[in-house]
N, C-alpha and C positions, 0 to 999 in steps of 0.2 A: 389714351389713358383714362381709366375710369376714376373717380373720386367719391370716396364713401364718406357719409357723416360720423362723427365722433361716437365711439362706443359709450354709452352710459347717457348720452344726450338724445340721439336718435338711433342708437344701436346699429348705425351702418344701412338703416333702411332707406336712406336717401342716396342714390347711386347715379351720378350724371356723367357724361363725358366731358372732360376737361376742355377739349377744342370747341365746344359749343356753349359754354357758360361764362360767366364772369364770376370769379371768387374775390370777395372783398373783406378786408379786416376793417372792423368798426369797433375801435378801443380795444377791449379784452375778447371780442367775438369774432368769428368767421362767418361770413354771409355767402349765401348764393344770389348772384346778381341776375339781371335781365339778360336774355340773348334771344333774338327774333328766330332763330332756327331750331330752338328748343322747346320741347314741351313745358309748359309755365307751371307744372306741379311743384318745382323745387324753388322757384323764385320768392324771395322774400323770406327764406327759411334759414334759421340759424345752424350751420354745420357743425359747430365746435365752440365752447367756451371755455376761458382760462382765467386763473386767478388774477393775473397781470397783463396789461397791453404787451411787455416785453415778451412773455411767453406766446402770446397770439402772433406777434411779429416773428418769433422763432419758428413756429408752426407754419406759417407762410413760406418762410425760407426754406424748410424741409419740403414742402411741396414743390416749389421752384427747383430744388435741387433733385428730387425724384424725377420730375418731367424731363430735366435738361438731357437733350441727346437722343431723347425717344421721338422717332419720326411719324408723321401723320400718314399712316397707311390706312388705306379705305378697301383694298382687296390684295388677296396674297399674290396675285399677278404683278401687283404694283411692286410689293416686297421683292419678289424675286428678279423683277427686272432692275432693280437698283443694285443688286448684288450678283447677278449672274457673271459679270465681267470681272469681278474681284477673285473669283475661285471658289471651289465648294466648301473650303475650310472656313473661310471668312463668313460664308453664309450660313454654315451650320453653327458657327459661334454666336452669330447675331440671334438665330432663332433660339438657342439654348438661353442666350441673355434675356430674351423677351419673356421666355417661359418662366425662368427664374424669377423676374422681377414680377411677375403675374399681372403686369399692366395695370396696376391700381395702385391707389394712395387712400388710406384710411386716416382721417385727422387723429393724432395721438390724443391720449387723455391728458388732462393737466399735469399729473405726476410723472408722466413720460416725457415731458419736455424739460430738458435740462440747459439752464441759462448760465 
């Protein structure tokens, strides 16, 4: 899954793979942390700012909820291998789910976070 920076702060120009970075909440801000497997262009950059620490925590919860259940897939062969024994319908439903989710999460703006 890809993570995009907040619209209005960095307008989604920072786009990183969730599996290769650490995302940290520091008070009312969300930051990209270090990962040895990732290009360091995003390290130490603020991804999102909120008016309160509670809203920032809620945004982190939203990120975790979006990611839950999404497999770490490196190639389509791996994906097919996981689902070929469950039947074509299950595989098709999974693909539809992945396409509909678009496999990305953009941090919401401050006014989009309801607490």
